N, C-alpha and C positions, 0 to 999 in steps of 0.2 A: 914705944908709942904711948902717948898719954891716954887716960881713960876717956877724955873728951874727944880726942881724935878717933878712937875706936868706936865710940858710940855715934859720932857723926858719920863715919864711914858705913856703919851698919844701917843708920837711918837713910843714907843716900842709896844704898843697895835696895832697901825696902821700897823707896819711892820709885826706883827704876822698875822693879818687879811689879809694883802696883800699876804703874803707867802702862807697861806692856800688857798686863792682864786685863785692864779696864778699858783700854782704848777702843777695842772692838765693841764692847758693851755700850760705851757712850755714843759711838757712831750709830749703832743700831737704835739707841734711844732717840737720838736726834732724827733719824730717818723715819721712825714710826710716829713720833709726835708731829713732824711736818706733814707726813702722809695723812694722819687723822684730820689735821686742820684743813688741808686742801680737799680731801675726799668729802668732808662734811660740808664745806662751802659749795662744792660741785653738786652734792646731793640736794642741798637747799634750792639750788638753781634748777635742777632737773626734775625733782620729784615732789616738791612742795607746791601746792596750788599758787599760781601767780609768780612763781620763781623766775621762769624764763621771760615772760612778758615784762615783769618788773625790772629785770636785769637789762633787757633790750631798751626799755624806756629810759633807764638811767644812762646807758651807754650813749643813746641819741642825745640826751640832755648835755652830756659833757663833751660831745663832739667826736666820739669814736666812730669811725667809718663803718658802714654796713652793720648797723647796730644789731639787727636781728640775727644775722649770720655770726657776728662776733660773739653775741651772747651764747649761742649754741656751742661754738668752738671753745670758749672759755669754760663753760659748764662741763663739757666733756674733758677738757684738759685738766681741770681741777679734780673731777671725780675719778677718772681713770688714772691720771697722774698720781693722785693721792694713794690709790690702791697699789700702783706700781712701787711707790716709795715704801709703803707699809711692808710689802713682800720683798722688796729689794731686787726687783727685776728692771732692766733697762734704766737704771737709776741715773746715769749720766745724761742720757738723751732726755729723760723726763725732766731733770733739773734744768736743762737748757730751755725747754718749752716753758716751764714755770718761771724761770728767771726773766724770760722775755715778757711774759704776762705781768709779772710784778714790776718790771721797768715801765711798762705802759701805764699801769695803775699809779706808779710813783709820779711820772711826769704829767699824765693827763688829769689826774684827780687830786692827789695828796700833796704835791710839792707846794702849791700855792697856799695851802692851809697851815704850813709850818710843821713843827715837830709833833706836837701833842695829838694823840689819837682822839682825845676827847673833843678836839676841835676839827676833826676830819683830817688830821695830819698824817705824816708818813712814818711814825715810829714803829708801828707794827709791820709795815711793809719792809722797812730796812732790816728788821729782825728776821723776817722770813727770807729776805735776800741773802743775808749773812749765812743763815743755815743752809740755804740752797747752794751757795758757793762752797761751803765746807763739803757738802756731798758731791758736788761736781769735781772737786779736787781729789777727794779720797775714794769716791765710788761708794758702792753699797756696803762694803766691808765683808768680813768673813762670816758674819752672822746674818746671812741673807739667802733667800731662796735662789736668787740668781747665781750666787757663788756655787750652790749645790747642783744646779741644773745645767748651767752653761759653762763651757770652757772659754768662750769668747768674752773678753773683758767688756766689750761694748754692750753685751746683753746682761751683764751683772748689775 
């Protein structure tokens, strides 16, 4: 076997080992980053003065039904859902709720503004959606509290 083939084979083995070792860490990183983003947005709506009334007024302006109730539901979904993502518990159920919320945001608010977030567009929303879909497909991963506490996959 040539020196090039030997070194290529060694590099390929290294990449496989690195992928297997890093995949759970990258999944945890994605889960925590998304969790922080959603929890913070929910926190702003729930605990900062004017957060819920401002959210409800915006929802009414863009035509979201039952704006006051929807604002409370969205705020709790983001805050509690973000915490669930951070800790990796009920991750798949949480992502379903947040995916629904992001799809509503996409179609009711951002779609008409085009791609650029600087113009009220949907680029941030689709990044969040993509990350949530990854978590929906893969679950919380091995580095999660849900994995340690629950045997049921639906609670992880």
